[in-house]
N, C-alpha and C positions, 0 to 999 in steps of 0.2 A: 504494500500500500504506500502510495506517495503522499507525503505531507507537504502541503503548500502553506507556508506561513505568510499571511497577509498583514502588512504593517503600513504605516504612514497614511492612514485614512483620515480624512477630515473629521472633526467632531460633529458637525451637522449631518444628520442622517441622509438627507437627499444628496448632498455633495459626496458623502462617503459611498453611497450606492453607485453614483456616477463614476467615481474613480475605480471602484471595484470592477464594474462592468467594462470600463474602457481599458484598464491596465492589467487586471488580474484574471478576468474571465477567459481571454484568449489562451493564456498559459494553462489554466485548469482544463480547458477543452482539448488542448493539444495532448496533455497527459492522458486524458480519457480516450481519445482517439487512438493513442498508442497501446491501449489495452490494459492500462493500470487503473486500479481503484484509487480514489483520492479522499483524503481528509483535509478540509480547508480550516486552518487555525487562524481565527481572528483575534486581534488584541481585544481586551475587555472594552465593552461599550455599554451605555445605559440602555434602558428598555426601549428607547426610540429607534434603536438599530435592529431589534429582534425581527421585525416583520420583513424588512428587505433582505436580511441575511437568510432567514428561513425560506423565503420565496426563491431566492437564488439557488440554494442547495436543493430544494425540492424539484425545481425545474430541471436542474442538471441531472438529478437522479432519474427523473422520468425520461429525459432525452437520451441518456446514455445507458439505460438498463440493457443488460444485466450488470454493468459495472456498478460498484458501490461508491456512492458519494455522500459524505457526511460533513458537517461543520461543527466546530467547537470554539468556545470563547472563554477566556479567563483561566483561572486556576494556576496552581504552582506546578513546577516541573514533575513532581511525583504523581500528582493527579492527572496531568497531561499524559504521561507515559502509561499509566494504568488505563486511561480511557482509550488511548490509541491501540493498546494491546487488545482491549475488549472489542473495539470496532473491527480490527483486523481478523479476529477469530470468530466473530458473529456473522455467519453467512447470509442472514436475511435482513440485517440492519442497514438500511440505506435511506437517504432523504431526511436524515435527522439533523437538527441544529441543537447542540447540547451546551448548556451554560455550566461551566465548572466554577464552583465557589470555594472559598476557604482562604484562610490567612496563611 
């Protein structure tokens, strides 16, 4: 599974969605067309970013099925690693946007 770490997005959700679709989406789609599953790791964002992130991940999962596409945001390294291991091992989990919390 390929991890695509998305960073440098604007704080404003509409602008962040635009930057993601313009700069990151082509890379994610290239990886999927090459036959790899993808997890998109977003930097933490407030609740105003959830809808566009979830929609992007779900749309990619539908478009590239049976490839697995999931998104995660936030969390510390250990939680991130545990979540990535789970997603890689779970054959039917796709189209999910998971918020990792913790200090």
